[in-house]
N, C-alpha and C positions, 0 to 999 in steps of 0.2 A: 359440899367441898366441891369445889371443879375440877371433873376429870381427868377436864384438856385445860390446862394452863401455859396459853399462849408466851410469846414474849419476844423482843424488836419491835420491824417497825418505825415509823417515823417519820421525817420531810427528808427529801435526798434531793437533787437539784437532775435535772435530765439530762440522761447516760449517765448517772448513775450507780448503783449499786446498795442491794439493803438483803440482809438476810432477814427473815421467823422464825420463830422455831416451836415446839406444842409438846411438851412433854405427859404424860402420863403411867397412870399402872403398867406396868410388865404386865399384866393380866387382858387389859384390852390393847396397844401395847405389839403381842402376839401375835395379837389371835383375830382383827381386827385391820381392813382394809384402812391408810391413818391418809389422806388427804385435807386442800386445801382450796376450799369459796372461795369467789369476791364479791359483793355488792358495792358497783358504785356507784354516785347522783344519780337519782334518775333511774332504776339498771335496776335489774331483777338479779338475783345473787345466782353467778354461776359457776362450775367447780374450772377451778386452773390447774389443779395437778392432785393426782390421788399415786398410794404405790402400795403394794400387797403384803402381807404378811415375807412374803416370801426374795423381792424385790423390784417385783414384775411396776413400774411406772409408764403410767398411762396421764400426757397431757393435750392441755387447750390448744388448738393452734393456734391462738393467738401468743403465744409464750413457747413454744415452737422454738429451740436457738435459742435462748435469753435467759427462763429463769429450772434452775435442779432441784429438784428435790428428792433427798436422802433422809432413811433411816438410819440413827445411830442406837446400836442395840443394846451399849453397857448403860446407855443410861432412860433407854425407855425413849429417845422424842424422835422429833421427826422435824429435821430445816428443809425450809425453801431458800434459795437462795436466787436471786432476783439483779441479774444485770442487764444495760441498757433498757435503766427504765425510761417509760414513758408517759407524759403525761394519761393517754390512757389507763396507765396503770395506778392510779389513783382512787384507791378502791378502801371501803374494810376489809378483812382479810379473816377467816373465819376456820381457824381448824374441826376437820370431824375425824370421828370415827364409823366405818359398818361394817357388821358382821357379816362377812358374806355367806352369810347361807339362812341366821337369823333375822328379822326383822327392825332389825336393833337398830341406833344410830344416838350417835354425840354430837354436842356444837362445843363449841370451845364461844369465850365470850369475841371476841375479835378485835382486834391490834390493826387503827390506820395506817393503809401507807400512802404517802403525798408527796407529791411525782410533783413537784414546781420551784419556777429557778427566785 
């Protein structure tokens, strides 16, 4: 059973928008820092954005002003809204949950995002 269930992703033209979502259990959602990482072709996996249980968000410089991470407390889901997409944003996007104190983290399976005309 997957602890982090991702949805969304797909093919979008440059300048377009896309949203990816990650659903999890209430226990993880309420206690873990939720985030999105990505790994593009030939690149290392990098943090895109994360958000604490209290709602404080952190973004990579490359996505500031274009991407927004948010928490849906009713659905135990984290969303990543991606606007003004660029081909450089093409990657597998992975949902990640990290406990802020314990050395425990969980990864999703990944969902592909392709920005191309």
